[in-house]
Backbone as a chain_set.jsonl record, in Angstrom:
{"seq": "MSETELRWQLRQLPREIHPPHDLWPGIEARLRPNRPERKGVAWWVSLAAAASLCLAVGLAWQAGRSPAPPPPRAGGGRGAPAPHKEKKAPPRGVVAAPPHS", "coords": {"N": [[132.969, 129.555, 120.629], [130.757, 129.681, 118.625], [127.038, 127.675, 119.103], [126.377, 126.817, 116.737], [128.345, 126.187, 114.961], [129.314, 124.471, 116.846], [127.314, 122.721, 116.143], [128.45, 122.085, 113.896], [130.318, 120.887, 114.129], [130.121, 118.041, 115.957], [128.769, 117.383, 113.943], [129.963, 116.355, 112.373], [131.876, 114.013, 113.395], [132.507, 110.497, 113.434], [129.667, 107.938, 113.189], [129.779, 105.848, 114.405], [132.207, 103.882, 116.314], [134.347, 101.278, 116.619], [135.424, 98.844, 118.004], [139.121, 97.817, 119.191], [139.234, 95.204, 119.72], [137.525, 92.235, 120.661], [135.171, 92.701, 123.109], [133.894, 91.341, 124.247], [134.359, 88.245, 125.846], [135.583, 88.994, 127.838], [133.143, 91.035, 129.194], [131.291, 88.954, 129.822], [132.991, 87.058, 131.011], [132.49, 89.251, 133.302], [129.82, 89.085, 134.26], [129.279, 86.049, 134.996], [131.146, 85.413, 137.704], [133.303, 83.278, 139.41], [132.705, 81.698, 141.307], [131.988, 79.717, 144.41], [128.616, 78.124, 143.52], [126.046, 79.5, 145.69], [123.803, 77.374, 147.662], [120.219, 77.356, 147.928], [118.076, 78.204, 150.828], [116.552, 75.405, 152.268], [113.474, 73.945, 150.908], [111.566, 72.799, 152.712], [112.234, 74.41, 155.038], [111.584, 76.798, 154.563], [108.719, 75.963, 154.609], [108.026, 74.934, 156.819], [108.58, 77.376, 158.374], [106.148, 78.923, 156.863], [104.592, 77.023, 157.926], [104.525, 77.171, 160.868], [104.357, 80.08, 161.536], [101.563, 80.17, 160.035], [100.267, 78.332, 162.655], [100.764, 80.434, 165.331], [99.114, 82.945, 164.594], [96.508, 81.153, 164.185], [96.266, 80.515, 166.612], [96.754, 83.128, 168.198], [94.765, 83.856, 167.359], [92.439, 82.577, 168.586], [93.246, 82.526, 171.183], [91.924, 85.513, 171.32], [88.966, 84.897, 170.733], [86.14, 84.917, 172.435], [85.261, 82.905, 175.161], [83.402, 79.949, 174.16], [79.769, 78.829, 175.192], [78.573, 76.877, 177.298], [78.077, 73.343, 176.756], [74.334, 71.883, 176.575], [72.872, 70.603, 178.824], [72.662, 67.139, 179.14], [71.215, 65.292, 180.789], [68.574, 65.871, 180.639], [66.826, 64.308, 179.1], [64.147, 62.618, 177.665], [61.384, 61.6, 178.355], [60.578, 64.365, 179.029], [58.996, 67.688, 178.681], [58.557, 69.378, 175.379], [60.159, 72.829, 175.495], [58.655, 75.46, 175.304], [57.37, 77.689, 173.454], [56.427, 81.098, 173.02], [53.9, 82.394, 171.841], [54.148, 85.005, 169.104], [51.794, 88.013, 168.119], [50.55, 88.732, 165.246], [51.71, 91.963, 163.461], [49.565, 94.749, 163.492], [47.127, 95.573, 161.454], [48.082, 93.4, 159.789], [47.666, 90.718, 158.184], [46.642, 87.586, 159.379], [48.95, 84.246, 157.897], [46.832, 81.09, 157.596], [47.547, 78.463, 159.946], [49.875, 75.338, 158.449], [48.664, 71.744, 157.683]], "CA": [[132.595, 128.788, 119.558], [129.165, 129.468, 118.842], [126.561, 126.896, 118.938], [126.111, 126.763, 115.573], [129.858, 126.182, 114.798], [130.043, 123.033, 118.083], [126.545, 121.514, 115.934], [128.32, 121.35, 112.637], [131.98, 119.683, 114.518], [129.39, 117.511, 116.615], [127.499, 115.987, 112.818], [131.534, 115.439, 111.686], [132.057, 113.05, 114.154], [131.594, 109.224, 112.978], [128.284, 107.608, 113.908], [130.139, 103.969, 115.357], [133.66, 103.419, 116.706], [134.164, 99.183, 116.538], [136.852, 98.624, 119.462], [139.876, 97.375, 118.383], [139.973, 94.083, 120.176], [136.607, 91.597, 120.623], [135.42, 93.22, 124.637], [132.794, 90.228, 124.761], [134.729, 87.428, 126.711], [136.001, 90.224, 129.676], [132.112, 91.492, 129.649], [130.907, 87.774, 129.762], [133.314, 87.102, 132.807], [132.192, 89.805, 134.612], [128.74, 88.589, 134.44], [129.708, 85.422, 135.448], [132.193, 85.416, 138.879], [134.139, 82.805, 139.487], [132.618, 81.99, 143.133], [130.873, 78.674, 144.168], [127.433, 79.036, 144.049], [125.002, 79.206, 147.024], [122.91, 76.764, 147.338], [119.646, 78.021, 148.355], [117.526, 77.366, 151.794], [115.886, 74.438, 151.531], [112.167, 74.257, 150.537], [111.357, 72.375, 153.635], [112.378, 75.064, 155.904], [110.376, 77.763, 154.117], [107.555, 75.163, 154.704], [108.392, 74.524, 158.041], [108.475, 78.815, 158.484], [104.926, 79.176, 156.944], [103.166, 76.876, 158.915], [104.823, 77.883, 162.091], [103.605, 81.351, 161.596], [100.092, 80.443, 160.296], [99.895, 78.083, 163.754], [100.806, 81.555, 165.635], [98.32, 83.469, 164.03], [95.882, 80.729, 164.909], [95.842, 80.309, 168.27], [95.901, 84.291, 168.544], [92.997, 84.874, 166.88], [91.474, 81.494, 169.123], [92.538, 82.975, 172.216], [91.627, 86.404, 171.469], [87.691, 85.236, 170.644], [84.802, 84.874, 174.078], [84.094, 81.647, 175.287], [81.825, 78.797, 174.004], [79.029, 78.641, 176.004], [78.628, 75.802, 177.811], [76.707, 72.074, 176.011], [73.366, 71.195, 176.804], [72.784, 68.538, 179.678], [72.227, 64.782, 178.861], [70.263, 64.57, 181.281], [66.604, 66.182, 180.51], [65.955, 63.767, 177.722], [63.133, 61.241, 176.909], [59.502, 62.19, 178.993], [60.552, 66.033, 179.7], [58.156, 68.431, 177.661], [59.62, 70.579, 174.87], [60.219, 74.18, 176.01], [56.754, 76.466, 175.74], [57.596, 78.995, 173.081], [55.278, 82.201, 173.151], [53.989, 82.974, 170.127], [53.983, 86.842, 169.228], [50.886, 88.163, 167.364], [51.329, 89.824, 163.978], [51.755, 93.465, 163.752], [48.532, 95.019, 163.655], [47.029, 95.525, 159.82], [48.482, 92.594, 158.939], [46.583, 89.304, 157.89], [48.316, 85.849, 159.615], [48.295, 83.014, 157.65], [46.554, 79.831, 158.692], [48.535, 77.227, 159.888], [49.603, 74.323, 157.136], [48.37, 70.95, 158.012]], "C": [[131.054, 129.154, 119.693], [128.273, 127.852, 118.691], [126.248, 126.314, 117.108], [127.148, 126.366, 114.788], [129.679, 124.45, 115.739], [128.835, 122.034, 117.14], [127.512, 120.614, 114.632], [130.265, 120.593, 112.788], [131.121, 118.117, 115.172], [128.909, 116.751, 114.57], [129.321, 115.48, 111.884], [131.785, 114.318, 112.143], [131.688, 111.72, 113.308], [130.773, 109.139, 114.283], [128.672, 106.26, 115.101], [131.493, 104.428, 115.567], [133.926, 102.428, 117.383], [135.281, 99.685, 117.762], [137.936, 97.505, 118.78], [139.948, 95.88, 118.865], [137.662, 93.345, 120.471], [136.434, 92.237, 121.878], [134.629, 91.804, 125.304], [133.066, 89.255, 125.48], [135.136, 88.772, 127.786], [134.18, 90.318, 130.261], [131.488, 89.81, 130.657], [131.897, 87.136, 131.489], [132.754, 87.45, 133.39], [130.944, 89.37, 135.071], [128.425, 87.34, 135.161], [130.642, 85.277, 135.937], [132.233, 84.367, 138.672], [134.019, 82.179, 140.608], [132.447, 80.14, 143.072], [129.418, 78.915, 144.055], [126.587, 78.699, 145.207], [123.946, 78.327, 146.773], [121.903, 78.005, 148.754], [119.059, 77.155, 149.81], [116.55, 76.574, 151.172], [114.511, 73.978, 152.018], [111.72, 73.936, 152.138], [111.214, 73.534, 154.925], [112.05, 76.513, 155.651], [109.165, 77.686, 154.533], [107.38, 75.402, 156.254], [108.323, 76.707, 158.781], [106.954, 79.257, 158.354], [104.095, 78.861, 157.66], [103.092, 77.076, 160.158], [104.097, 79.78, 161.84], [101.561, 81.192, 161.245], [99.211, 79.629, 161.356], [100.201, 79.358, 164.706], [99.782, 82.362, 165.25], [97.108, 82.518, 164.469], [95.264, 80.665, 166.113], [95.75, 81.848, 168.427], [94.901, 84.942, 168.3], [91.887, 83.807, 167.68], [91.315, 82.572, 170.643], [92.407, 84.49, 172.967], [89.678, 86.236, 171.329], [87.201, 84.944, 172.418], [85.166, 83.045, 173.962], [83.137, 80.756, 175.22], [81.033, 79.051, 174.859], [79.096, 77.739, 176.254], [77.542, 74.611, 176.866], [75.707, 72.084, 176.709], [73.773, 70.29, 177.83], [72.144, 67.854, 178.953], [71.46, 64.822, 179.247], [68.791, 64.661, 181.197], [66.073, 65.723, 179.458], [64.274, 63.245, 177.482], [61.147, 61.949, 177.804], [60.0, 63.972, 179.465], [59.95, 67.248, 178.453], [59.294, 69.532, 177.031], [59.441, 72.304, 175.189], [59.336, 75.052, 175.556], [57.477, 77.515, 174.79], [56.393, 80.115, 172.749], [55.191, 82.68, 171.679], [53.098, 84.403, 169.924], [52.226, 86.892, 167.951], [51.194, 89.002, 166.648], [50.811, 91.41, 164.182], [50.187, 93.376, 163.472], [48.439, 95.866, 161.676], [47.64, 94.556, 159.021], [47.7, 91.261, 159.02], [47.415, 88.368, 158.423], [47.624, 85.19, 158.444], [47.635, 82.169, 157.93], [47.506, 78.768, 158.787], [48.381, 76.123, 158.894], [49.413, 73.578, 157.976], [49.095, 69.867, 157.505]], "O": [[130.334, 128.944, 120.669], [128.887, 126.916, 118.178], [125.876, 125.194, 116.76], [126.765, 126.143, 113.64], [129.949, 123.401, 115.153], [129.025, 120.818, 117.154], [127.524, 119.416, 114.349], [131.04, 120.086, 111.977], [131.612, 117.06, 114.773], [128.844, 115.543, 114.339], [129.603, 114.576, 111.098], [131.959, 113.43, 111.309], [130.71, 111.753, 112.56], [130.81, 109.6, 115.424], [128.124, 105.884, 116.138], [131.878, 105.413, 114.935], [133.834, 102.441, 118.61], [135.697, 100.782, 118.133], [137.625, 96.576, 118.034], [140.856, 95.254, 118.317], [136.727, 94.143, 120.413], [137.552, 92.6, 122.243], [134.726, 91.356, 126.447], [132.054, 88.956, 126.114], [134.202, 89.191, 128.47], [133.833, 89.87, 131.354], [131.348, 89.716, 131.877], [131.471, 86.917, 132.623], [132.189, 86.733, 134.216], [130.841, 89.231, 136.29], [127.448, 87.346, 135.911], [131.536, 84.959, 135.153], [131.436, 83.946, 137.834], [135.084, 81.942, 141.177], [132.677, 79.427, 142.095], [128.997, 79.972, 144.526], [126.514, 77.533, 145.593], [123.221, 78.458, 145.787], [122.236, 78.768, 149.661], [119.324, 75.976, 150.046], [115.915, 76.74, 150.13], [114.293, 73.672, 153.191], [111.523, 74.942, 152.819], [110.236, 73.534, 155.673], [112.255, 77.355, 156.525], [108.455, 78.648, 154.823], [106.488, 76.128, 156.694], [107.847, 76.863, 159.906], [106.393, 79.816, 159.296], [103.162, 79.522, 158.116], [102.015, 77.183, 160.744], [103.072, 80.14, 162.419], [100.629, 81.747, 161.827], [97.988, 79.767, 161.394], [99.106, 79.259, 165.259], [99.327, 82.543, 166.38], [96.463, 83.122, 165.325], [94.094, 80.741, 166.487], [94.629, 82.164, 168.824], [94.332, 85.97, 168.668], [90.68, 84.004, 167.545], [90.33, 83.123, 171.136], [92.562, 84.826, 174.141], [88.993, 87.186, 171.71], [87.974, 84.812, 173.367], [85.269, 82.28, 173.003], [82.18, 80.683, 175.99], [81.605, 79.75, 175.696], [79.834, 77.15, 175.465], [76.456, 74.949, 176.394], [76.035, 72.355, 177.864], [74.685, 69.463, 177.81], [71.163, 68.058, 178.238], [70.49, 64.497, 178.562], [67.972, 63.817, 181.559], [65.158, 66.258, 178.833], [63.428, 64.004, 177.01], [60.168, 62.612, 177.463], [59.444, 64.51, 180.423], [60.606, 67.517, 177.447], [60.231, 70.165, 177.518], [58.335, 72.81, 174.999], [60.232, 75.876, 175.375], [58.245, 78.271, 175.386], [55.411, 79.697, 172.134], [55.95, 83.109, 170.81], [51.993, 84.771, 170.322], [51.792, 85.988, 167.238], [51.916, 89.951, 166.954], [49.867, 91.869, 164.825], [49.589, 92.319, 163.27], [49.298, 96.424, 160.992], [47.778, 94.688, 157.805], [47.159, 90.912, 160.07], [48.603, 88.227, 158.133], [46.47, 85.308, 158.031], [47.631, 82.258, 159.158], [48.142, 78.282, 157.853], [47.28, 75.811, 158.44], [49.692, 73.944, 159.117], [48.818, 68.72, 157.855]]}, "num_chains": 1, "name": "protein.A"}
């Protein structure tokens, strides 16, 4: 059988075939099986898992940081002079502006 003969035979076949009976009830029954619906996980369980994960990540992040410097002592307050900061000279060739009063 040549390719041309095969093409002619294919063209003679009907384009549509109608089923002998309505198939939709069987398809619908397969799409929705008769089994009891499974309840999903409660929303609060998901929320608790997310909160636990955030807490674990936060604790791990804090554990990896260097310790904070100690707070300043509270005893040297009233009459103690402020620490003296040494003024640096401006770089060569730069004229410093006069201080504002």
